[in-house]
C-alpha positions in Angstrom: 162.9 71.8 115.1 165.6 74.2 115.9 164.8 76.5 119.2 163.6 80.1 118.9 160.9 79.6 116.6 157.8 81.6 117.1 155.1 79.8 118.0 152.0 80.7 115.3 148.1 80.6 116.5 145.9 79.3 113.6 141.9 79.1 113.7 141.1 75.9 114.9 143.3 76.5 118.3 146.1 74.5 117.4 149.5 75.5 118.0 152.0 74.5 115.9 155.9 75.3 115.5 156.6 78.3 112.5 159.9 77.1 111.0 160.0 80.1 108.3 158.0 82.8 109.4 159.8 85.2 106.9 158.4 85.1 103.0 160.6 87.2 100.7 159.2 87.2 97.5 160.2 89.6 94.7 158.6 90.5 91.3 161.2 88.1 89.0 164.9 86.4 89.3 166.5 89.8 88.6 165.7 90.7 92.0 167.6 87.7 94.0 171.0 89.4 93.0 169.9 92.3 95.7 167.2 90.0 97.8 169.4 87.3 98.6 171.4 89.4 101.3 168.3 89.5 103.4 168.5 85.7 103.1 171.8 85.5 103.9 171.3 87.6 107.0 168.6 85.9 108.3 170.4 82.9 107.7 172.9 84.1 110.0 170.3 85.3 112.2 168.6 81.3 112.7 165.7 83.0 110.9 164.0 80.9 108.8 162.7 81.9 105.7 160.8 80.8 102.2 161.7 82.9 98.7 159.2 83.6 96.0 159.1 84.0 93.0 155.4 86.8 92.6 155.3 88.9 90.2 152.2 91.9 90.3 152.5 92.4 86.5 153.5 88.9 85.4 151.9 86.8 87.9 149.3 88.7 89.6 147.0 85.3 90.4 149.8 84.5 92.0 150.3 87.4 94.0 146.9 87.4 95.0 146.6 83.6 96.2 150.3 84.5 98.0 148.9 87.1 99.9 145.8 86.0 100.6 146.8 83.0 101.7 150.3 84.4 103.9 149.5 84.0 107.2 147.6 81.0 106.8 151.1 79.5 105.7 152.3 80.6 108.4 154.2 83.4 107.7 154.4 86.3 110.2 156.9 89.2 107.9 156.6 89.9 104.7 160.0 91.2 102.8 158.9 92.0 98.9 161.5 93.2 97.3 160.6 94.7 93.5 162.3 97.0 91.1 161.0 99.7 88.3 157.1 100.8 88.8 157.4 98.3 92.2 153.7 97.3 92.8 154.5 94.0 94.6 154.8 95.2 98.2 151.7 98.1 97.8 149.7 95.4 95.9 150.5 92.5 99.0 150.1 95.0 101.8 146.9 96.4 100.7 145.8 92.1 101.0 147.0 90.9 104.2 147.7 92.4 107.5 151.1 91.0 107.7 153.9 93.6 108.2 155.5 93.9 104.6 158.7 95.4 104.4 159.3 96.8 100.8 162.9 96.5 99.4 163.4 99.0 96.2 165.6 97.2 93.7 167.6 98.7 91.4 166.1 97.4 88.1 166.2 100.7 85.3 168.5 103.5 84.4 167.1 105.7 87.5 169.3 103.0 90.1 166.2 102.0 92.3 165.1 106.1 93.0 162.2 104.9 90.7 161.2 101.8 93.0 161.9 104.1 96.2 159.6 106.8 95.4 156.6 103.8 94.5 156.9 101.5 97.1 157.6 104.4 99.7 154.3 106.7 98.7 151.3 104.3 99.5 148.2 105.6 100.7 146.4 105.7 104.0 145.5 102.6 105.3 147.9 100.6 103.3 151.1 100.6 104.8 154.5 99.3 103.8 157.6 99.8 105.6 160.1 101.1 102.9 164.1 100.4 103.5 167.2 101.6 101.5 167.6 100.7 97.7 169.5 97.6 97.2 171.8 95.6 99.4 171.8 97.4 102.0 167.9 97.9 101.7 167.4 93.7 101.6 170.1 93.6 104.9 168.2 96.2 106.8 164.8 94.2 105.5 165.8 91.2 107.2 167.3 92.6 110.6 163.6 94.7 111.1 161.9 91.3 110.2 163.9 89.9 112.9 163.3 92.7 115.0 159.6 92.7 114.9 159.7 88.7 115.5 162.3 88.8 118.5 159.6 91.0 120.5 158.3 87.1 121.1 161.0 85.3 120.9 164.0 85.8 123.4 166.5 83.7 121.8 166.0 85.5 118.1 166.1 88.7 120.4 169.8 86.9 122.2 170.9 86.4 118.3 170.0 89.5 117.1 171.6 91.5 120.5 175.1 89.4 119.1 174.4 90.3 115.6 174.5 93.9 116.4 177.6 93.0 119.0 179.5 91.7 116.1 179.6 94.5 113.8 180.0 97.0 116.5 183.4 95.7 116.8 183.9 95.0 113.4 184.5 98.8 113.3 188.4 99.9 114.2 188.2 102.9 116.3 191.2 104.4 114.6 191.8 104.1 110.8 194.5 101.9 109.7 198.1 103.2 108.4 198.1 101.1 105.0 194.4 102.2 104.1 195.5 106.3 105.2 198.8 105.4 102.7 196.5 104.7 99.9 194.5 107.8 99.7 
């Protein structure tokens, strides 16, 4: 089993390694076009994940079963991507104590704004960490999940620091002449 994965304590005081601490859930197959960016980011950081389709509207029984059993299955953070009415993140958060990070997906003519407003406007007591719309939100959800897990995982914390250093180093200090000529 890869090193650096957090240890999860189960109810019977049995300690097991969790190889997939992040659940990526989405309302439909079409949401994978956005949520795959979260999966790719987690993979780059060496964080295990499991992706599932769990629709709040079309598979409510599956949603209830997932949310109520997510912690028991060993998940520590849930990334929930949804478009349109986007009830998936909020309904999931209502049924689990795990951190839920909501990613609004562009699915309607409103370009994801409807999803953003649905996810961000939760009643007090049902928190959902809401990220940006689309690909940037999916990537940032993965980075935020990694940062949460890294608080108790020094190896992951180091990989996250390396990711950010590499990101910083990829930005030029001055504009490239060829790019200016194209303007």
